[in-house]
C-alpha positions in Angstrom: 0.1 0.0 -0.1 1.5 3.5 -0.8 0.9 6.4 1.0 0.9 9.8 -0.1 3.2 11.2 2.6 5.0 7.8 3.3 5.8 6.5 -0.4 7.6 3.4 0.0 7.8 0.8 -2.9 9.4 -2.5 -2.6 12.6 -1.3 -4.1 12.6 1.9 -1.7 12.5 -0.6 1.0 15.4 -2.7 -0.4 17.6 0.3 -0.9 17.1 1.5 2.6 17.9 -1.8 4.0 21.1 -2.0 1.6 22.0 1.5 2.9 22.0 0.5 6.3 23.8 -2.8 5.6 21.0 -5.2 6.8 19.5 -7.7 4.5 15.9 -7.9 5.4 13.7 -6.1 8.3 14.1 -9.3 10.5 17.8 -8.7 10.3 17.3 -5.0 11.2 15.8 -6.0 14.8 17.9 -8.9 15.2 19.8 -7.6 18.5 16.5 -6.9 20.0 15.9 -10.2 22.2 12.9 -12.3 21.2 11.1 -11.9 24.7 10.7 -8.3 24.6 9.8 -7.6 21.1 6.2 -6.7 20.3 4.3 -8.9 18.6 0.7 -8.1 18.9 -1.7 -6.0 16.9 -1.7 -2.1 17.6 -5.1 -0.7 18.9 -5.4 2.0 16.6 -8.2 3.3 14.5 -8.7 2.5 10.6 -6.7 5.3 8.6 -9.2 8.0 7.1 -9.0 9.3 3.5 -7.4 12.7 3.1 -11.0 14.6 2.7 -12.0 12.9 5.9 -8.8 13.9 8.0 -9.2 17.7 6.7 -12.7 17.5 7.9 -11.8 16.3 11.2 -8.9 18.9 11.5 -11.2 21.4 10.6 -13.7 20.5 13.2 -10.9 20.5 15.8 -10.0 23.6 14.7 -13.2 25.3 15.1 -13.6 24.0 18.5 -10.3 25.2 19.6 -11.0 28.7 18.6 -14.1 28.3 20.5 -12.6 27.4 23.4 -10.4 30.9 23.4 
């Protein structure tokens, strides 16, 4: 999945891994002991579309303005 502000193709990922000298994401985290790695799912809300986000931010801005 490509994100507007986080463009990352498979080629991008491989280039970044090569730049830092590891072959895979697993290699990147190899020094972190298995017992302290988080393996669960993060409890975050689903992503919103850009128009939905703008609408929510506008509402928050109005709310903040009204609190002044």
